[in-house]
N, C-alpha and C positions, 0 to 999 in steps of 0.2 A: 751415411748409414754405417753403423758400427756393428761388426759381427759379435754375437754373444760369446763366441769362443775366446775373444780377447779377455773377457772377464774370468773365464776359466783358467787361462794362462796366468793372469795376475794372481788369482787365488792359489794356484800351484806354487808360484814364486814366493808368495807370502807364507804358505805352508812350509816350504823348504827353509825359509828364514826362521820360522817358529821352531822347527825341529832342531836347527843348529843352535839356537839360543837355549832351548830346553836341554839339549845335550850338555852345553857348557854349564848350565845351572846345576844339573844333576852331578856332573863331575866335581864341581866346586863343593856341593853339599856332601858328597861322599868323601872328598879328600880332606876338607877342613872342618867339617862338623864332627861332633862327637858321634862316632860310629856306634850306634846302638839300635835298639828296636824302634825308637821313635823316628830316627832318621830314615830307616828303611820303610817304616809305615807311612811317613809323610811323602816319601818318594813314590811309593806305591799309589797313594791317593792322587798325587799330582799326575802320574802317568795314566791312571785309570780315568780320571775326569777328562784329560786331554784326548785320550783314545775314544771315549764315548762321544764327545763333542765332534771330533773329526769323523767318526763313523756316521753320526746322524746327518751331518752336513753332506758327506759323500753320498749317502742314500738319497738325500733330497736332490743333489746335483745330477744324479742319474735320471731323474724324471724330466730334466730340462731338455728342450730341443735346441741343441747348440748350433744348428744350421740357420736359425733365424737371425735377422738383423734388427738392430735397435735404431729407430729413426726419430730424430728430434725435429724433423721438418715441420710438422703440424704445430708443435709447441712454439717454435720460433716465428712462424708466419702468422699466428693468431695475433689479433690486435687486442691489447689489454684496454678495457673500457676505463675511461677516466671518471672517477667518482665526483 
């Protein structure tokens, strides 16, 4: 049995990696791109979409009961009928 909280920890680690890569991407965009209105606008759109998606996923994750366990026992012990 696998606790669901393991998936939350994995999601948080992946979210941290995404934030680090997004930060590097934004720094590169602002440092080497033509700094103008379009660069700031595209950065704003990128950050806005990322924030909205993270907010929606976070709201959904608050509805999950993280104390439950995930069991694969029934799936593994079932016999698959031969066609």
